[in-house]
FIDRENDREN-101130 format. One record per residue (C-alpha): residue number from 1; x, y, z. Coordinates in nm, 4 decimals, decimal comma. Layout:
N
{marvex NUM; {X; Y; Z}}
...
//
This chain:
335
{marvex 1; {2,2563; -0,3898; -0,1217}}
{marvex 2; {1,8777; -0,3639; -0,1611}}
{marvex 3; {1,7109; -0,0463; -0,2880}}
{marvex 4; {1,3731; 0,0560; -0,1463}}
{marvex 5; {1,2207; 0,3327; -0,3580}}
{marvex 6; {0,9486; 0,5216; -0,1747}}
{marvex 7; {1,1146; 0,4498; 0,1607}}
{marvex 8; {0,9741; 0,7643; 0,3191}}
{marvex 9; {0,6202; 0,6394; 0,2729}}
{marvex 10; {0,4057; 0,4015; 0,4708}}
{marvex 11; {0,4796; 0,0601; 0,3167}}
{marvex 12; {0,8328; 0,1584; 0,2150}}
{marvex 13; {0,9300; 0,2593; 0,5680}}
{marvex 14; {0,8047; -0,0680; 0,7111}}
{marvex 15; {0,9851; -0,2631; 0,4386}}
{marvex 16; {1,3164; -0,0913; 0,5151}}
{marvex 17; {1,2746; -0,1727; 0,8849}}
{marvex 18; {1,1988; -0,5373; 0,8124}}
{marvex 19; {1,4881; -0,5792; 0,5675}}
{marvex 20; {1,7279; -0,4301; 0,8209}}
{marvex 21; {1,5947; -0,6630; 1,0878}}
{marvex 22; {1,6714; -0,9541; 0,8537}}
{marvex 23; {2,0323; -0,8406; 0,8220}}
{marvex 24; {2,0257; -0,6820; 0,4735}}
{marvex 25; {2,2087; -0,3692; 0,3612}}
{marvex 26; {1,9454; -0,1199; 0,2504}}
{marvex 27; {1,9506; 0,2006; 0,0470}}
{marvex 28; {1,6356; 0,3989; 0,1288}}
{marvex 29; {1,5261; 0,6639; -0,1229}}
{marvex 30; {1,2319; 0,9048; -0,1341}}
{marvex 31; {1,1443; 1,2394; -0,2922}}
{marvex 32; {1,0457; 1,3892; 0,0445}}
{marvex 33; {1,2932; 1,5616; 0,2730}}
{marvex 34; {1,4295; 1,2943; 0,5075}}
{marvex 35; {1,2876; 1,4643; 0,8174}}
{marvex 36; {0,9404; 1,4197; 0,6635}}
{marvex 37; {0,9697; 1,0399; 0,6268}}
{marvex 38; {0,7379; 0,8266; 0,8377}}
{marvex 39; {1,0318; 0,6156; 0,9527}}
{marvex 40; {1,4013; 0,7004; 0,9356}}
{marvex 41; {1,6113; 0,3956; 1,0190}}
{marvex 42; {1,9674; 0,4576; 1,1333}}
{marvex 43; {2,0939; 0,1344; 0,9774}}
{marvex 44; {1,9908; 0,2310; 0,6234}}
{marvex 45; {2,1701; 0,4480; 0,3696}}
{marvex 46; {1,9164; 0,7276; 0,3146}}
{marvex 47; {1,8950; 0,9580; 0,0155}}
{marvex 48; {1,6498; 1,2227; -0,0991}}
{marvex 49; {1,6023; 1,1780; -0,4739}}
{marvex 50; {1,3219; 1,2561; -0,7195}}
{marvex 51; {1,2882; 0,9247; -0,9017}}
{marvex 52; {1,0778; 1,0773; -1,1775}}
{marvex 53; {1,4169; 1,1961; -1,3019}}
{marvex 54; {1,6213; 0,9420; -1,4991}}
{marvex 55; {1,9584; 1,0443; -1,3542}}
{marvex 56; {1,8207; 1,0110; -0,9999}}
{marvex 57; {1,7121; 0,6547; -1,0752}}
{marvex 58; {2,0569; 0,5639; -1,2043}}
{marvex 59; {2,2138; 0,7105; -0,8909}}
{marvex 60; {1,9699; 0,5214; -0,6663}}
{marvex 61; {2,0189; 0,1843; -0,8401}}
{marvex 62; {2,3986; 0,1890; -0,8648}}
{marvex 63; {2,5478; -0,1168; -0,6981}}
{marvex 64; {2,2206; -0,2748; -0,5820}}
{marvex 65; {2,1188; -0,6348; -0,6451}}
{marvex 66; {1,7467; -0,5982; -0,5738}}
{marvex 67; {1,5002; -0,3133; -0,6262}}
{marvex 68; {1,1693; -0,2714; -0,4479}}
{marvex 69; {0,9748; 0,0017; -0,6269}}
{marvex 70; {0,7079; 0,1354; -0,3927}}
{marvex 71; {0,7456; 0,4971; -0,5057}}
{marvex 72; {0,4317; 0,6670; -0,6379}}
{marvex 73; {0,2320; 0,9880; -0,6045}}
{marvex 74; {-0,0867; 0,8513; -0,4544}}
{marvex 75; {-0,3215; 0,8514; -0,1576}}
{marvex 76; {-0,6761; 0,7640; -0,0613}}
{marvex 77; {-0,9806; 0,7868; -0,2858}}
{marvex 78; {-1,0174; 1,1622; -0,2370}}
{marvex 79; {-0,6645; 1,2190; -0,3679}}
{marvex 80; {-0,6802; 0,9644; -0,6499}}
{marvex 81; {-1,0071; 1,0964; -0,7949}}
{marvex 82; {-0,8851; 1,4575; -0,8042}}
{marvex 83; {-0,5202; 1,4075; -0,9093}}
{marvex 84; {-0,5286; 1,1720; -1,2080}}
{marvex 85; {-0,2444; 1,3424; -1,3958}}
{marvex 86; {-0,0143; 1,3399; -1,0922}}
{marvex 87; {-0,0874; 0,9706; -1,0425}}
{marvex 88; {-0,0087; 0,8994; -1,4077}}
{marvex 89; {0,3271; 1,0757; -1,3829}}
{marvex 90; {0,4447; 0,7964; -1,1526}}
{marvex 91; {0,4966; 0,5930; -1,4701}}
{marvex 92; {0,8217; 0,7882; -1,5079}}
{marvex 93; {0,9511; 0,6375; -1,1840}}
{marvex 94; {0,8942; 0,2794; -1,2919}}
{marvex 95; {1,0224; 0,3378; -1,6455}}
{marvex 96; {1,3475; 0,5023; -1,5400}}
{marvex 97; {1,4011; 0,2662; -1,2466}}
{marvex 98; {1,3587; -0,0391; -1,4687}}
{marvex 99; {1,6150; 0,1027; -1,7093}}
{marvex 100; {1,8566; 0,1739; -1,4245}}
{marvex 101; {1,8099; -0,1723; -1,2733}}
{marvex 102; {1,8759; -0,3325; -1,6117}}
{marvex 103; {2,1822; -0,1243; -1,6885}}
{marvex 104; {2,3326; -0,1646; -1,3397}}
{marvex 105; {2,2836; -0,5417; -1,3508}}
{marvex 106; {2,0307; -0,5835; -1,0690}}
{marvex 107; {1,9143; -0,9405; -1,0088}}
{marvex 108; {1,5497; -0,8750; -0,9237}}
{marvex 109; {1,2925; -0,5967; -0,9383}}
{marvex 110; {0,9634; -0,5715; -0,7455}}
{marvex 111; {0,6811; -0,3403; -0,8526}}
{marvex 112; {0,4004; -0,2541; -0,6116}}
{marvex 113; {0,0854; -0,2528; -0,8202}}
{marvex 114; {-0,2713; -0,2134; -0,6984}}
{marvex 115; {-0,6212; -0,3581; -0,7063}}
{marvex 116; {-0,7064; -0,0398; -0,8973}}
{marvex 117; {-0,5903; -0,2217; -1,2128}}
{marvex 118; {-0,9188; -0,4164; -1,2142}}
{marvex 119; {-1,2100; -0,2991; -1,4288}}
{marvex 120; {-1,4771; -0,0895; -1,2583}}
{marvex 121; {-1,7520; -0,2986; -1,4197}}
{marvex 122; {-1,6418; -0,5922; -1,2046}}
{marvex 123; {-1,6846; -0,3845; -0,8864}}
{marvex 124; {-2,0348; -0,2385; -0,9149}}
{marvex 125; {-2,2006; -0,4343; -0,6325}}
{marvex 126; {-2,1272; -0,4316; -0,2602}}
{marvex 127; {-2,1392; -0,8132; -0,2597}}
{marvex 128; {-1,8665; -0,8194; -0,5212}}
{marvex 129; {-1,7189; -1,1370; -0,6661}}
{marvex 130; {-1,3556; -1,1465; -0,5443}}
{marvex 131; {-1,1131; -1,0184; -0,8071}}
{marvex 132; {-0,8812; -1,2807; -0,9538}}
{marvex 133; {-0,5646; -1,1954; -1,1433}}
{marvex 134; {-0,7066; -1,2643; -1,4938}}
{marvex 135; {-0,9821; -1,0091; -1,4250}}
{marvex 136; {-0,7400; -0,7266; -1,5136}}
{marvex 137; {-0,8154; -0,7992; -1,8804}}
{marvex 138; {-0,9876; -0,6857; -2,0991}}
{marvex 139; {-0,8330; -0,3708; -1,9566}}
{marvex 140; {-1,0432; -0,0855; -1,8196}}
{marvex 141; {-0,8731; 0,0024; -1,4892}}
{marvex 142; {-0,9503; 0,2922; -1,2584}}
{marvex 143; {-0,8850; 0,6156; -1,4441}}
{marvex 144; {-0,5467; 0,7743; -1,3786}}
{marvex 145; {-0,3917; 0,5743; -1,0971}}
{marvex 146; {-0,5158; 0,2358; -1,2203}}
{marvex 147; {-0,3929; 0,2927; -1,5747}}
{marvex 148; {-0,0476; 0,3913; -1,4475}}
{marvex 149; {-0,0267; 0,0728; -1,2433}}
{marvex 150; {-0,1420; -0,1540; -1,5257}}
{marvex 151; {0,0943; 0,0067; -1,7775}}
{marvex 152; {0,3823; -0,0286; -1,5315}}
{marvex 153; {0,2979; -0,3963; -1,4842}}
{marvex 154; {0,3357; -0,4407; -1,8606}}
{marvex 155; {0,6683; -0,2580; -1,8528}}
{marvex 156; {0,7935; -0,5071; -1,5940}}
{marvex 157; {0,6756; -0,7990; -1,8051}}
{marvex 158; {0,8477; -0,6756; -2,1194}}
{marvex 159; {1,1746; -0,5863; -1,9424}}
{marvex 160; {1,1767; -0,9435; -1,8196}}
{marvex 161; {1,1016; -1,0871; -2,1642}}
{marvex 162; {1,3324; -0,8595; -2,3641}}
{marvex 163; {1,6233; -0,8001; -2,1235}}
{marvex 164; {1,6136; -1,0923; -1,8802}}
{marvex 165; {1,5514; -0,8763; -1,5725}}
{marvex 166; {1,3650; -1,0869; -1,3154}}
{marvex 167; {1,0551; -0,8863; -1,2231}}
{marvex 168; {0,7842; -0,9498; -0,9648}}
{marvex 169; {0,4492; -0,7693; -0,9387}}
{marvex 170; {0,2249; -0,7597; -0,6321}}
{marvex 171; {-0,1262; -0,6162; -0,6572}}
{marvex 172; {-0,1870; -0,4611; -0,3146}}
{marvex 173; {-0,5381; -0,4444; -0,1690}}
{marvex 174; {-0,5879; -0,1666; 0,0891}}
{marvex 175; {-0,2839; -0,1916; 0,3142}}
{marvex 176; {-0,3096; -0,0239; 0,6552}}
{marvex 177; {-0,1246; 0,0014; 0,9841}}
{marvex 178; {0,0796; 0,2382; 1,2036}}
{marvex 179; {0,3428; 0,4765; 1,0680}}
{marvex 180; {0,1204; 0,5968; 0,7842}}
{marvex 181; {-0,0822; 0,8956; 0,6686}}
{marvex 182; {-0,3930; 0,9556; 0,8764}}
{marvex 183; {-0,4854; 1,3125; 0,7772}}
{marvex 184; {-0,4289; 1,5720; 0,5055}}
{marvex 185; {-0,6257; 1,4081; 0,2236}}
{marvex 186; {-0,3989; 1,1178; 0,1254}}
{marvex 187; {-0,5046; 0,8793; 0,4026}}
{marvex 188; {-0,6996; 0,5609; 0,3317}}
{marvex 189; {-1,0179; 0,4408; 0,4973}}
{marvex 190; {-0,8829; 0,2561; 0,8055}}
{marvex 191; {-0,6592; 0,5462; 0,9107}}
{marvex 192; {-0,9279; 0,8026; 0,8252}}
{marvex 193; {-1,1881; 0,6209; 1,0351}}
{marvex 194; {-0,9455; 0,5895; 1,3269}}
{marvex 195; {-0,8668; 0,9621; 1,3048}}
{marvex 196; {-1,2339; 1,0604; 1,2899}}
{marvex 197; {-1,3281; 0,8470; 1,5903}}
{marvex 198; {-1,0356; 0,9827; 1,7928}}
{marvex 199; {-1,1189; 1,3412; 1,6939}}
{marvex 200; {-1,4827; 1,2927; 1,7974}}
{marvex 201; {-1,3674; 1,1740; 2,1392}}
{marvex 202; {-1,1040; 1,4426; 2,1883}}
{marvex 203; {-1,3262; 1,7356; 2,0847}}
{marvex 204; {-1,6431; 1,5972; 2,2416}}
{marvex 205; {-1,8601; 1,6164; 1,9284}}
{marvex 206; {-1,9384; 1,2415; 1,9385}}
{marvex 207; {-2,0159; 1,2556; 1,5658}}
{marvex 208; {-1,8450; 1,0972; 1,2657}}
{marvex 209; {-1,8706; 1,1836; 0,8956}}
{marvex 210; {-1,8733; 0,8817; 0,6635}}
{marvex 211; {-1,8169; 0,9172; 0,2899}}
{marvex 212; {-2,1021; 0,7544; 0,0970}}
{marvex 213; {-2,3760; 0,5473; 0,2602}}
{marvex 214; {-2,1283; 0,3243; 0,4406}}
{marvex 215; {-2,2458; 0,0114; 0,2617}}
{marvex 216; {-1,9609; 0,0118; 0,0078}}
{marvex 217; {-1,7299; -0,2832; 0,0715}}
{marvex 218; {-1,3554; -0,3432; 0,0812}}
{marvex 219; {-1,0979; -0,5864; 0,2172}}
{marvex 220; {-0,8120; -0,4550; 0,4320}}
{marvex 221; {-0,4659; -0,6051; 0,4891}}
{marvex 222; {-0,2388; -0,5225; 0,7834}}
{marvex 223; {0,1112; -0,4030; 0,6982}}
{marvex 224; {0,2968; -0,7010; 0,8486}}
{marvex 225; {0,1016; -0,9419; 0,6279}}
{marvex 226; {0,1822; -0,7189; 0,3296}}
{marvex 227; {0,5555; -0,7348; 0,4077}}
{marvex 228; {0,5480; -1,1122; 0,4351}}
{marvex 229; {0,3595; -1,1579; 0,1071}}
{marvex 230; {0,5823; -0,9077; -0,0710}}
{marvex 231; {0,9067; -1,0787; 0,0289}}
{marvex 232; {0,7733; -1,4265; -0,0452}}
{marvex 233; {0,6827; -1,3082; -0,3936}}
{marvex 234; {1,0179; -1,1369; -0,4465}}
{marvex 235; {1,2037; -1,4565; -0,3522}}
{marvex 236; {0,9796; -1,6843; -0,5603}}
{marvex 237; {0,9889; -1,7924; -0,9238}}
{marvex 238; {0,6439; -1,6400; -0,9930}}
{marvex 239; {0,6721; -1,3932; -1,2788}}
{marvex 240; {0,3030; -1,3055; -1,3253}}
{marvex 241; {0,1217; -1,0496; -1,1059}}
{marvex 242; {-0,0298; -1,1819; -0,7829}}
{marvex 243; {-0,2896; -1,0350; -0,5477}}
{marvex 244; {-0,1512; -0,9472; -0,2056}}
{marvex 245; {-0,4522; -0,8697; 0,0072}}
{marvex 246; {-0,7159; -0,9961; 0,2465}}
{marvex 247; {-1,0200; -1,1875; 0,1239}}
{marvex 248; {-1,2378; -1,0763; 0,4186}}
{marvex 249; {-1,5009; -0,8381; 0,2815}}
{marvex 250; {-1,6455; -0,5725; 0,5148}}
{marvex 251; {-1,8610; -0,2637; 0,4729}}
{marvex 252; {-1,7319; 0,0781; 0,5719}}
{marvex 253; {-2,0050; 0,0802; 0,8364}}
{marvex 254; {-1,8583; -0,2401; 0,9802}}
{marvex 255; {-1,5133; -0,0815; 0,9749}}
{marvex 256; {-1,6544; 0,2029; 1,1854}}
{marvex 257; {-1,8157; -0,0513; 1,4203}}
{marvex 258; {-1,4793; -0,2175; 1,4837}}
{marvex 259; {-1,3000; 0,1116; 1,5545}}
{marvex 260; {-1,5843; 0,2227; 1,7846}}
{marvex 261; {-1,5468; -0,1045; 1,9767}}
{marvex 262; {-1,1727; -0,0413; 2,0149}}
{marvex 263; {-1,2450; 0,3110; 2,1421}}
{marvex 264; {-1,5325; 0,1887; 2,3612}}
{marvex 265; {-1,7701; 0,4461; 2,2157}}
{marvex 266; {-2,0713; 0,4835; 1,9880}}
{marvex 267; {-2,0911; 0,7888; 1,7635}}
{marvex 268; {-2,3657; 0,9616; 1,5710}}
{marvex 269; {-2,3075; 0,8896; 1,2016}}
{marvex 270; {-2,3462; 1,1568; 0,9360}}
{marvex 271; {-2,3303; 1,0299; 0,5790}}
{marvex 272; {-2,1849; 1,2496; 0,3057}}
{marvex 273; {-2,3293; 1,1074; -0,0148}}
{marvex 274; {-2,1489; 1,3530; -0,2461}}
{marvex 275; {-1,7992; 1,2555; -0,1287}}
{marvex 276; {-1,5606; 1,0396; -0,3372}}
{marvex 277; {-1,6406; 0,6722; -0,2811}}
{marvex 278; {-1,4594; 0,4778; -0,5520}}
{marvex 279; {-1,6025; 0,1457; -0,6646}}
{marvex 280; {-1,9006; -0,0046; -0,4835}}
{marvex 281; {-1,7214; -0,3217; -0,3801}}
{marvex 282; {-1,3702; -0,4676; -0,4013}}
{marvex 283; {-1,2290; -0,7909; -0,2635}}
{marvex 284; {-0,9215; -1,0046; -0,3261}}
{marvex 285; {-0,9352; -1,3562; -0,4668}}
{marvex 286; {-0,6393; -1,5239; -0,2962}}
{marvex 287; {-0,6618; -1,8654; -0,4622}}
{marvex 288; {-0,3626; -1,8112; -0,6915}}
{marvex 289; {-0,1329; -1,6565; -0,4310}}
{marvex 290; {-0,2132; -1,9393; -0,1895}}
{marvex 291; {-0,1418; -2,1929; -0,4624}}
{marvex 292; {0,1838; -2,0351; -0,5760}}
{marvex 293; {0,3263; -1,8996; -0,2497}}
{marvex 294; {0,1303; -2,0741; 0,0246}}
{marvex 295; {0,0462; -1,7284; 0,1624}}
{marvex 296; {-0,2588; -1,5703; 0,3158}}
{marvex 297; {-0,2981; -1,2964; 0,5794}}
{marvex 298; {-0,2755; -1,4100; 0,9413}}
{marvex 299; {-0,3591; -1,0881; 1,1283}}
{marvex 300; {-0,7278; -1,0155; 1,1843}}
{marvex 301; {-0,8832; -0,6815; 1,1006}}
{marvex 302; {-0,9649; -0,6314; 1,4679}}
{marvex 303; {-0,6021; -0,6915; 1,5732}}
{marvex 304; {-0,4576; -0,4681; 1,3039}}
{marvex 305; {-0,7034; -0,1841; 1,3608}}
{marvex 306; {-0,6351; -0,1816; 1,7340}}
{marvex 307; {-0,2619; -0,1371; 1,6746}}
{marvex 308; {-0,3307; 0,1307; 1,4126}}
{marvex 309; {-0,5786; 0,3114; 1,6369}}
{marvex 310; {-0,3364; 0,3195; 1,9312}}
{marvex 311; {-0,0577; 0,4620; 1,7151}}
{marvex 312; {-0,2788; 0,7385; 1,5713}}
{marvex 313; {-0,4274; 0,8151; 1,9132}}
{marvex 314; {-0,0817; 0,8673; 2,0627}}
{marvex 315; {-0,0030; 1,1283; 1,7981}}
{marvex 316; {-0,3372; 1,3090; 1,8046}}
{marvex 317; {-0,3386; 1,3259; 2,1835}}
{marvex 318; {0,0169; 1,4590; 2,2039}}
{marvex 319; {0,1918; 1,1331; 2,2859}}
{marvex 320; {0,4721; 0,9670; 2,0919}}
{marvex 321; {0,6437; 1,1553; 1,8058}}
{marvex 322; {0,5755; 1,0688; 1,4448}}
{marvex 323; {0,8947; 0,8735; 1,3804}}
{marvex 324; {0,8784; 0,6318; 1,6751}}
{marvex 325; {0,9569; 0,2861; 1,5453}}
{marvex 326; {0,7928; -0,0450; 1,6236}}
{marvex 327; {0,9204; -0,4013; 1,6039}}
{marvex 328; {0,7453; -0,5974; 1,3275}}
{marvex 329; {0,5634; -0,9004; 1,4650}}
{marvex 330; {0,6750; -1,2359; 1,3312}}
{marvex 331; {0,4357; -1,3356; 1,0549}}
{marvex 332; {0,4272; -1,6967; 0,9411}}
{marvex 333; {0,2673; -1,8510; 0,6361}}
{marvex 334; {-0,0721; -2,0094; 0,6829}}
{marvex 335; {-0,0501; -2,2124; 0,3665}}
//
């Protein structure tokens, strides 16, 4: 039995689907009511549990051999910048779940960390030097969310050293795709841009609001590549944190260009300079993950955004219901 914590969320739902497809028994757990999950898979054992509570973690981890901890209170930059305390409280999930995994005799434990663990001073320019794993120290991560992730990484390390629990840590860089949040304040840039372009077409305004000047840069990784990298890391003998992300750096303006091309439109851009923007530039250095796992993303930004755009469009235009499932494409290692 494999436990996926945070199974009602974006990455967690996709992970449950992929594990089931591979023939695993899966226990899917999330704090949200099950009818609010992005994907509910009939083959999984589903439970609604608040994993900030210690007893809930022990219930969730009973009888499992592997734990994937993707549970966290988080969202896009607008949410992260205005909810630092809520983001920090996610440390309770990882602490209690590590204890439960140890005490129930789990074999392996995966923690989904984030590029937010890297110091802001290394991300001040749009043409940023890609972030390599050692760049997390000396520590000065993003306030709130980044500190929670870095502290939780250390918890995993010390549970491994002190108790022999095999832990794996993946530092995710901007994962996107269908079956995720695209409105309400927790969505990330790719989904937000898709939603804004679709809304401009549906309501006829032909205008899009962009947070910042649009020249801030990021790299974006499609969900299927994330799943492949995550499971390779979980199955490996790599105990130190690894980046799991794309090394293709693009501006937000370029992201809008790509979505406009998919929609076959060109919108008037209105820049909101007082909106939350996060760091000026962030990119993933994939040298270590390629060396250790032979992994790098194989799905282009254009391919991934088109699939994401179509899924969001169907929901905004009154098409398919929220929980419609998709078959993960077969992703192979490029290394």
